[in-house]
PAMARGU-192723 format. One record per residue (C-alpha): residue number from 1; residue in three letters; y, z, x. Coordinates in Angstrom, 1 decimal, padded with zeros to 4 digits. Layout:
<pts>
+-----+-----+--------+--------+--------+
|   i |  aa |     py |     pz |     px |
+-----+-----+--------+--------+--------+
| NUM | Ala |      Y |      Z |      X |
...
+-----+-----+--------+--------+--------+
</pts>
This chain:
<pts>
+-----+-----+--------+--------+--------+
|   i |  aa |     py |     pz |     px |
+-----+-----+--------+--------+--------+
|   1 | Met |  000.1 |  000.0 |  000.0 |
|   2 | Asn |  003.3 | -001.0 |  001.6 |
|   3 | Glu |  006.2 |  001.3 |  002.4 |
|   4 | Val |  008.5 | -000.3 | -000.1 |
|   5 | Ser |  006.2 |  000.2 | -003.0 |
|   6 | Met |  005.5 |  003.8 | -002.0 |
|   7 | Gly |  009.2 |  004.5 | -001.4 |
|   8 | Ser |  010.1 |  003.3 | -005.0 |
|   9 | Ala |  007.4 |  005.3 | -006.6 |
|  10 | Val |  008.1 |  008.2 | -008.9 |
|  11 | Ile |  004.7 |  009.7 | -008.0 |
|  12 | His |  002.3 |  008.6 | -005.3 |
|  13 | Cys | -000.5 |  009.7 | -003.2 |
|  14 | Glu | -001.8 |  008.6 |  000.2 |
|  15 | Gly | -005.4 |  009.2 |  001.5 |
|  16 | Leu | -006.0 |  011.7 | -001.1 |
|  17 | Ala | -009.3 |  013.6 | -000.8 |
|  18 | Lys | -010.9 |  016.5 | -002.6 |
|  19 | Thr | -014.1 |  018.3 | -001.7 |
|  20 | Tyr | -015.4 |  021.5 | -003.3 |
|  21 | Ser | -017.4 |  024.0 | -001.1 |
|  22 | Glu | -019.7 |  026.7 | -002.2 |
|  23 | Gly | -021.5 |  028.4 |  000.7 |
|  24 | Lys | -022.9 |  025.6 |  002.8 |
|  25 | Leu | -022.9 |  023.2 | -000.1 |
|  26 | Arg | -020.0 |  020.7 |  000.0 |
|  27 | Thr | -019.4 |  018.3 | -002.9 |
|  28 | Pro | -017.0 |  015.4 | -002.2 |
|  29 | Val | -015.2 |  014.2 | -005.4 |
|  30 | Phe | -013.3 |  011.4 | -003.7 |
|  31 | Asp | -011.9 |  010.5 | -000.4 |
|  32 | Gly | -008.9 |  008.4 |  000.8 |
|  33 | Leu | -007.3 |  007.5 | -002.6 |
|  34 | Asp | -004.0 |  005.7 | -002.7 |
|  35 | Leu | -001.9 |  005.3 | -005.8 |
|  36 | Ala |  001.7 |  004.6 | -006.6 |
|  37 | Val |  003.3 |  004.8 | -010.1 |
|  38 | His |  006.8 |  003.4 | -010.6 |
|  39 | Ala |  009.6 |  004.2 | -012.9 |
|  40 | Gly |  008.7 |  003.4 | -016.5 |
|  41 | Glu |  005.2 |  002.3 | -015.6 |
|  42 | Thr |  002.3 |  003.3 | -017.8 |
|  43 | Val | -001.2 |  003.7 | -016.1 |
|  44 | Ala | -004.6 |  004.5 | -017.6 |
|  45 | Ile | -007.4 |  006.0 | -015.6 |
|  46 | Leu | -010.9 |  005.4 | -016.9 |
|  47 | Gly | -014.2 |  006.8 | -015.5 |
|  48 | Ala | -017.4 |  008.5 | -016.5 |
|  49 | Ser | -017.5 |  012.2 | -017.1 |
|  50 | Gly | -017.6 |  014.1 | -013.8 |
|  51 | Ala | -016.0 |  011.2 | -011.9 |
|  52 | Gly | -013.0 |  013.3 | -011.0 |
|  53 | Lys | -010.4 |  012.0 | -013.3 |
|  54 | Ser | -009.0 |  015.4 | -014.3 |
|  55 | Thr | -009.2 |  016.6 | -010.7 |
|  56 | Leu | -007.1 |  013.6 | -009.6 |
|  57 | Leu | -004.5 |  014.4 | -012.3 |
|  58 | His | -004.3 |  018.0 | -011.3 |
|  59 | Leu | -003.7 |  017.0 | -007.7 |
|  60 | Leu | -001.0 |  014.5 | -008.7 |
|  61 | Gly |  000.7 |  017.3 | -010.8 |
|  62 | Gly |  000.5 |  019.8 | -007.9 |
|  63 | Leu | -001.8 |  022.1 | -010.0 |
|  64 | Asp | -004.4 |  021.9 | -007.3 |
|  65 | Val | -004.4 |  021.4 | -003.5 |
|  66 | Pro | -006.1 |  018.3 | -001.9 |
|  67 | Ser | -008.6 |  018.7 |  000.9 |
|  68 | Ala | -006.8 |  015.9 |  002.7 |
|  69 | Gly | -004.0 |  013.5 |  002.1 |
|  70 | Glu | -000.5 |  013.9 |  000.6 |
|  71 | Val |  001.0 |  013.8 | -002.9 |
|  72 | Tyr |  004.7 |  012.9 | -003.3 |
|  73 | Val |  006.6 |  013.6 | -006.5 |
|  74 | Ala |  010.2 |  012.3 | -006.9 |
|  75 | Gly |  010.1 |  011.6 | -003.1 |
|  76 | Gln |  009.2 |  015.1 | -002.2 |
|  77 | Lys |  006.0 |  016.0 | -000.3 |
|  78 | Met |  004.2 |  018.6 | -002.4 |
|  79 | Ser |  002.4 |  020.2 |  000.6 |
|  80 | Ala |  005.8 |  020.9 |  002.3 |
|  81 | Leu |  007.1 |  023.0 | -000.6 |
|  82 | Ser |  006.6 |  026.7 | -001.4 |
|  83 | Asp |  004.7 |  027.7 | -004.5 |
|  84 | Ala |  007.9 |  028.5 | -006.2 |
|  85 | Ala |  009.6 |  025.2 | -005.2 |
|  86 | Arg |  006.5 |  023.3 | -006.3 |
|  87 | Gly |  006.7 |  025.0 | -009.7 |
|  88 | Leu |  010.3 |  024.1 | -010.0 |
|  89 | Leu |  009.6 |  020.5 | -009.1 |
|  90 | Arg |  006.8 |  020.3 | -011.6 |
|  91 | Asn |  009.0 |  021.6 | -014.4 |
|  92 | Arg |  011.9 |  019.2 | -013.6 |
|  93 | Ala |  010.0 |  016.1 | -012.7 |
|  94 | Leu |  006.7 |  016.2 | -014.5 |
|  95 | Gly |  005.4 |  016.7 | -018.0 |
|  96 | Phe |  001.8 |  017.5 | -019.0 |
|  97 | Val | -000.2 |  016.9 | -022.1 |
|  98 | Tyr | -003.8 |  018.1 | -022.3 |
|  99 | Gln | -006.7 |  017.6 | -024.7 |
| 100 | Phe | -005.9 |  021.1 | -026.0 |
| 101 | His | -002.2 |  021.6 | -026.8 |
| 102 | His | -001.7 |  024.9 | -024.9 |
| 103 | Leu |  001.2 |  025.9 | -027.1 |
| 104 | Leu |  002.0 |  029.5 | -027.0 |
| 105 | Pro |  000.7 |  031.0 | -030.3 |
| 106 | Glu |  003.4 |  033.6 | -030.7 |
| 107 | Phe |  006.2 |  031.1 | -030.5 |
| 108 | Thr |  007.4 |  028.5 | -033.1 |
| 109 | Ala |  007.1 |  024.9 | -032.4 |
| 110 | Leu |  010.9 |  024.8 | -031.6 |
| 111 | Glu |  010.6 |  027.7 | -029.2 |
| 112 | Asn |  007.6 |  026.2 | -027.4 |
| 113 | Val |  009.5 |  022.9 | -026.8 |
| 114 | Met |  012.7 |  024.8 | -025.8 |
| 115 | Leu |  010.8 |  026.8 | -023.1 |
| 116 | Pro |  010.7 |  024.1 | -020.3 |
| 117 | Val |  014.5 |  023.6 | -020.7 |
| 118 | Leu |  015.2 |  027.3 | -020.5 |
| 119 | Leu |  013.0 |  027.6 | -017.4 |
| 120 | Asn |  015.2 |  024.8 | -015.9 |
| 121 | Gly |  018.2 |  027.0 | -016.4 |
| 122 | Ala |  019.9 |  025.3 | -019.4 |
| 123 | Pro |  021.8 |  027.4 | -022.0 |
| 124 | Ile |  020.0 |  028.3 | -025.2 |
| 125 | Pro |  022.1 |  026.0 | -027.4 |
| 126 | Asp |  021.4 |  023.0 | -025.2 |
| 127 | Ala |  017.7 |  023.8 | -025.1 |
| 128 | Arg |  017.6 |  024.1 | -028.9 |
| 129 | Lys |  019.4 |  020.9 | -029.4 |
| 130 | Arg |  017.1 |  018.9 | -027.1 |
| 131 | Ala |  014.0 |  020.4 | -028.5 |
| 132 | Gln |  015.0 |  019.8 | -032.1 |
| 133 | Thr |  015.9 |  016.2 | -031.4 |
| 134 | Leu |  012.5 |  015.6 | -029.8 |
| 135 | Leu |  010.6 |  017.3 | -032.5 |
| 136 | Glu |  012.4 |  015.3 | -035.1 |
| 137 | Ala |  011.5 |  012.1 | -033.2 |
| 138 | Val |  007.8 |  013.0 | -033.5 |
| 139 | Gly |  008.1 |  013.8 | -037.1 |
| 140 | Leu |  008.2 |  017.5 | -037.0 |
| 141 | Gly |  011.7 |  018.2 | -038.1 |
| 142 | His |  010.4 |  020.1 | -041.1 |
| 143 | Arg |  008.0 |  022.2 | -038.9 |
| 144 | Leu |  010.5 |  023.7 | -036.4 |
| 145 | Glu |  010.0 |  027.3 | -037.4 |
| 146 | His |  006.2 |  027.0 | -037.8 |
| 147 | Lys |  003.9 |  028.6 | -035.2 |
| 148 | Pro |  000.9 |  026.6 | -033.8 |
| 149 | Gly | -001.6 |  028.3 | -036.1 |
| 150 | Glu |  000.4 |  026.9 | -039.1 |
| 151 | Leu |  000.3 |  023.4 | -037.8 |
| 152 | Ser | -002.5 |  020.7 | -038.1 |
| 153 | Gly | -004.2 |  019.4 | -034.9 |
| 154 | Gly | -002.1 |  016.3 | -034.9 |
| 155 | Glu |  001.1 |  018.3 | -035.4 |
| 156 | Arg |  000.2 |  020.5 | -032.5 |
| 157 | Gln | -000.4 |  017.5 | -030.2 |
| 158 | Arg |  002.9 |  016.0 | -031.2 |
| 159 | Ala |  004.7 |  019.3 | -030.4 |
| 160 | Ala |  002.9 |  019.2 | -027.1 |
| 161 | Val |  004.2 |  015.6 | -026.5 |
| 162 | Ala |  007.7 |  016.7 | -027.4 |
| 163 | Arg |  007.4 |  019.6 | -024.9 |
| 164 | Ala |  006.2 |  017.3 | -022.2 |
| 165 | Leu |  009.1 |  015.0 | -022.6 |
| 166 | Val |  011.9 |  017.5 | -023.3 |
| 167 | Asn |  013.1 |  017.7 | -019.6 |
| 168 | Gln |  013.2 |  013.9 | -019.4 |
| 169 | Pro |  010.6 |  014.0 | -016.6 |
| 170 | Ala |  010.0 |  011.2 | -014.1 |
| 171 | Cys |  006.3 |  011.1 | -015.1 |
| 172 | Val |  004.1 |  012.5 | -017.8 |
| 173 | Leu |  000.5 |  013.2 | -016.9 |
| 174 | Gly | -001.9 |  013.2 | -019.9 |
| 175 | Asp | -005.5 |  014.4 | -019.8 |
| 176 | Glu | -007.3 |  013.1 | -022.9 |
| 177 | Pro | -004.3 |  014.1 | -025.0 |
| 178 | Thr | -005.8 |  012.7 | -028.2 |
| 179 | Gly | -009.4 |  013.5 | -027.4 |
| 180 | Asn | -009.8 |  016.2 | -030.0 |
| 181 | Leu | -008.2 |  014.2 | -032.9 |
| 182 | Asp | -009.7 |  011.8 | -035.5 |
| 183 | Glu | -009.2 |  008.2 | -034.8 |
| 184 | Lys | -006.3 |  007.6 | -037.2 |
| 185 | Thr | -004.4 |  010.8 | -036.0 |
| 186 | Ala | -005.1 |  009.9 | -032.4 |
| 187 | Ala | -003.6 |  006.4 | -032.8 |
| 188 | Asn | -000.5 |  007.8 | -034.4 |
| 189 | Val |  000.1 |  010.5 | -031.7 |
| 190 | Phe | -000.5 |  008.0 | -029.0 |
| 191 | Ala |  001.9 |  005.5 | -030.5 |
| 192 | Gln |  004.7 |  008.2 | -030.7 |
| 193 | Met |  004.0 |  009.3 | -027.2 |
| 194 | Leu |  004.2 |  005.7 | -025.9 |
| 195 | Glu |  007.4 |  005.0 | -027.9 |
| 196 | Leu |  009.1 |  008.1 | -026.5 |
| 197 | Asn |  007.9 |  007.4 | -023.0 |
| 198 | Arg |  009.4 |  003.9 | -023.0 |
| 199 | Ala |  012.6 |  005.1 | -024.8 |
| 200 | Gln |  013.1 |  007.5 | -021.9 |
| 201 | Arg |  011.8 |  005.1 | -019.2 |
| 202 | Thr |  009.4 |  007.9 | -018.2 |
| 203 | Ser |  006.2 |  006.9 | -016.4 |
| 204 | Leu |  002.8 |  007.8 | -017.8 |
| 205 | Val | -000.5 |  008.4 | -016.1 |
| 206 | Leu | -003.2 |  008.8 | -018.8 |
| 207 | Val | -006.8 |  010.0 | -018.2 |
| 208 | Thr | -008.8 |  008.7 | -021.2 |
| 209 | His | -012.2 |  007.5 | -022.3 |
| 210 | Asp | -010.7 |  005.3 | -025.0 |
| 211 | Arg | -010.5 |  001.7 | -023.7 |
| 212 | Asp | -008.6 |  000.7 | -026.9 |
| 213 | Leu | -005.8 |  003.1 | -025.9 |
| 214 | Ala | -006.0 |  002.1 | -022.2 |
| 215 | Arg | -005.5 | -001.6 | -023.1 |
| 216 | Lys | -002.0 | -000.7 | -024.4 |
| 217 | Leu | -000.8 |  000.5 | -021.0 |
| 218 | Asp |  000.6 | -001.6 | -018.1 |
| 219 | Arg | -002.3 | -001.0 | -015.8 |
| 220 | Val | -005.8 |  000.2 | -016.1 |
| 221 | Leu | -007.6 |  001.8 | -013.1 |
| 222 | Glu | -011.2 |  003.0 | -012.9 |
| 223 | Leu | -012.4 |  006.0 | -010.8 |
| 224 | His | -016.0 |  005.3 | -009.8 |
| 225 | Glu | -018.1 |  006.8 | -007.1 |
| 226 | Gly | -015.0 |  008.2 | -005.5 |
| 227 | Lys | -013.0 |  005.0 | -005.4 |
| 228 | Leu | -010.0 |  003.9 | -007.5 |
| 229 | Arg | -010.1 |  000.2 | -008.5 |
| 230 | Glu | -007.6 | -001.7 | -010.7 |
| 231 | Leu | -009.4 | -003.5 | -013.6 |
| 232 | Ala | -008.5 | -006.9 | -014.9 |
| 233 | Pro | -007.7 | -007.2 | -018.5 |
| 234 | Ser | -011.1 | -008.8 | -019.2 |
| 235 | Glu | -012.9 | -005.8 | -017.7 |
| 236 | Val | -011.2 | -003.1 | -019.9 |
+-----+-----+--------+--------+--------+
</pts>
């Protein structure tokens, strides 16, 4: 991968490797992966269960530490940052959406979406306005004061999407974000997620088993036997 493409990427990795060790047993997940994701680009990562897709996403997001190689987010080398600085960069530059929504049960939908903005140091009125605008954009304007337990599965995931985008991150990392939803609800949540991503020109890296969803993104990669390969449209 050339220097220009890496330099213009919002998130990229070089020579990324991950090996898990337990006693004398060493289990390599992958070794020597390179990936660059540019501003506004949407990328799907396919692969069998156990191929290391979620591990790769956690490494890209700074939630795990690679065995070798480097991850750069918004031009910053993650390994060179303290835990606190890495956390601040994650909150400012990245958004996360998981298969399970991870909303805080004691907070309302509005409060859950406000939280990343408040952690970034914004005043409460600003955080409230930004959170409400996004919740309205995903069709939850009438659910602002409802707690997660009072929302349907699709509504909870839409709130999670709003939370991931509320700080206008450079890149959103999605790990099977519609995997727990029925087909119709999943399609609706995904469509709203893609629409908001493109409106904000936010990049998206999506781990999914759903090839129909993957086809709607700009690029589709497959993680297989520790290697990352870009698929032609006819292969998806």
